[in-house]
C-alpha positions in Angstrom: 8.9 108.2 23.4 8.9 108.0 19.6 5.8 106.9 17.7 6.3 103.9 15.5 4.5 104.0 12.1 3.0 100.7 11.3 2.1 100.0 7.6 -0.1 97.0 7.0 1.5 94.8 4.3 0.1 92.1 2.0 0.9 88.8 3.8 1.4 87.0 0.5 4.6 89.0 0.0 6.4 87.3 2.8 6.8 83.9 4.5 7.4 85.5 7.9 6.6 89.1 8.8 9.9 90.9 8.8 8.6 93.7 11.1 8.1 91.2 13.9 11.7 90.4 14.6 15.1 92.0 14.7 16.4 89.8 11.9 13.5 90.7 9.8 14.0 94.4 10.4 17.6 94.0 9.6 16.7 92.3 6.3 14.6 95.4 5.3 17.2 97.9 6.5 20.2 96.3 4.8 18.2 95.4 1.6 17.5 99.1 1.2 21.1 100.0 1.7 22.5 97.3 -0.6 20.0 97.9 -3.5 20.6 101.6 -3.3 24.4 101.1 -3.4 24.7 98.3 -6.1 21.3 98.2 -7.9 18.7 95.5 -7.9 20.3 93.3 -10.6 23.5 93.0 -8.5 21.6 92.4 -5.3 21.5 88.8 -4.0 20.3 87.2 -0.8 23.9 85.8 -0.4 25.3 89.4 -0.3 22.5 90.4 2.0 23.2 87.6 4.4 26.9 88.5 4.4 26.1 92.1 5.1 23.8 91.3 8.0 26.0 88.5 9.4 23.4 85.8 9.1 22.8 82.8 6.7 21.2 82.9 3.3 18.7 80.3 4.5 17.7 82.6 7.3 16.7 85.3 4.7 14.7 82.7 2.7 12.6 82.0 5.8 11.3 85.6 5.4 11.1 86.1 1.6 10.7 83.5 -1.2 12.8 85.5 -3.6 14.3 89.0 -4.2 11.4 90.0 -6.5 8.9 89.7 -3.7 11.3 91.6 -1.4 11.4 94.4 -4.0 7.6 94.5 -4.3 7.4 94.5 -0.5 9.8 97.5 -0.3 8.1 99.5 -3.0 4.6 98.8 -1.6 5.8 99.8 1.9 7.0 103.1 0.3 3.6 103.7 -1.3 1.9 103.1 2.0 4.2 105.4 3.7 3.8 108.1 1.1 0.0 107.9 1.2 0.3 108.4 5.0 2.5 111.5 4.4 0.0 112.9 1.9 -2.9 112.4 4.3 -1.0 113.9 7.2 0.2 117.0 5.3 -3.1 117.8 3.6 -5.5 116.9 6.4 -6.4 120.5 7.4 -6.3 122.0 3.9 -9.7 122.9 2.6 -8.9 124.5 -0.7 -8.5 121.6 -3.3 -6.0 123.6 -5.4 -3.7 124.2 -2.5 -4.1 120.6 -1.5 -3.2 119.3 -5.0 -0.1 121.6 -5.1 0.9 120.2 -1.7 0.6 116.7 -3.1 2.7 117.5 -6.1 5.4 119.0 -3.9 5.4 115.9 -1.8 5.8 113.7 -4.8 8.6 115.6 -6.4 10.6 116.7 -3.4 13.6 114.7 -2.1 12.6 112.6 0.9 14.2 112.8 4.3 14.6 109.7 6.5 11.6 109.3 8.8 12.6 108.8 12.5 9.3 106.9 13.1 10.7 103.9 11.1 14.3 103.4 12.3 14.7 100.2 10.3 13.9 101.7 6.9 15.7 104.7 5.4 13.0 106.5 3.4 15.5 108.8 1.7 17.3 105.8 0.2 14.1 103.9 -0.5 12.7 106.9 -2.4 15.8 106.7 -4.7 15.2 103.0 -5.1 11.6 103.6 -6.1 12.7 106.2 -8.6 15.4 104.0 -10.3 14.1 100.4 -9.6 10.5 100.7 -8.6 9.1 99.9 -12.1 10.8 96.5 -12.0 8.3 95.5 -9.3 5.5 95.4 -11.9 7.1 95.5 -15.4 7.4 91.7 -15.3 5.9 88.7 -17.0 4.1 87.7 -13.8 2.5 91.1 -13.3 -1.0 89.5 -13.9 -0.4 86.9 -11.2 1.0 89.4 -8.8 -1.9 91.8 -9.5 -4.4 88.9 -8.8 -2.7 88.6 -5.3 -3.3 92.4 -4.8 0.4 93.1 -4.5 0.0 96.6 -6.0 -3.0 97.7 -3.9 -0.9 100.3 -2.0 0.1 102.0 -5.3 -3.5 101.9 -6.4 -4.7 103.3 -3.1 -2.2 106.1 -3.4 -3.3 107.0 -6.9 -6.9 106.9 -5.8 -6.2 109.4 -3.1 -4.5 111.7 -5.6 -7.2 111.2 -8.1 -9.8 112.2 -5.5 -7.9 115.5 -5.0 -7.9 116.1 -8.7 -11.6 115.5 -8.9 -12.1 118.0 -6.0 -10.3 120.6 -8.2 -12.4 119.9 -11.2 -15.3 117.3 -10.9 -15.8 117.5 -14.7 -12.3 116.3 -15.5 -12.6 112.9 -17.2 -9.2 111.4 -16.4 -8.4 111.7 -12.7 -6.9 108.2 -12.3 -4.8 108.6 -15.4 -3.5 112.0 -14.3 -2.8 110.8 -10.8 -0.6 107.9 -11.9 1.0 110.2 -14.5 2.0 112.7 -11.8 3.5 110.0 -9.7 5.5 108.4 -12.6 6.5 111.7 -14.1 7.8 113.0 -10.8 10.1 110.0 -10.6 11.2 109.8 -14.3 11.9 113.5 -14.5 14.0 113.2 -11.3 15.9 110.2 -12.8 16.5 112.0 -16.1 17.5 115.2 -14.3 20.3 113.4 -12.4 21.3 110.8 -15.0 20.1 111.7 -18.5 19.9 115.5 -18.3 19.5 116.2 -22.0 16.0 114.6 -21.7 14.8 117.3 -19.4 14.9 121.1 -18.9 16.2 120.6 -15.4 19.6 119.1 -16.0 21.6 122.2 -15.4 20.4 123.3 -12.0 19.2 119.9 -10.8 16.6 121.3 -8.4 13.4 119.7 -7.3 11.5 123.0 -7.4 11.8 123.0 -11.2 10.1 119.6 -11.5 7.4 120.8 -9.1 6.8 123.9 -11.3 6.6 121.7 -14.4 4.1 119.3 -12.8 2.0 122.2 -11.6 1.9 123.6 -15.1 1.1 120.3 -16.6 -1.6 119.4 -14.1 -3.4 122.7 -13.8 -3.3 123.4 -17.5 -5.0 120.0 -18.1 -7.7 120.8 -15.5 -8.4 124.2 -16.9 -9.2 122.7 -20.4 -12.3 120.9 -19.1 
């Protein structure tokens, strides 16, 4: 019997909980596939309905619009990633080793998690890299923030910031460094694969080079304090 990972989501993001029905799970599953294939701009509920074999109205019963669906998916990913970090660092006592493990998890390609058969984390990881910033780089970011839409991302960065503080409790910018690590892991991956002249990793296109870069950046910063 396989364990099913349950991530608690902000109820303001959906009209009906998609994880409580087969149609809802199909909406999540096929949304990830379509957004990964065509991009968020080209993605519509009409195309999603055709792909699933349901009605567009049926999808609107779950999500008010595609923006909230994107926020839902990115927040789901942040919650899943926080669980992975907690799981993989749980028994590590040395904070330096722990932080290096966190950096590796952030910068390494993700494999699909069998605990969640309705979401392909490997594809979702690529969506977060290429489309994730569209969840909050919007005119309504303040309103969305007031509804606590980005709490999973903040919680993830708080966990990483806590590990940073364990490494050096005198370091003044643990939150800033935490969010920088997350964003840089993604943007360097995107540049490596699509705009290689903006990185030093375009030739080999290997995650381990980004990991080495982030380790150098982070621990050089921590040593200065």
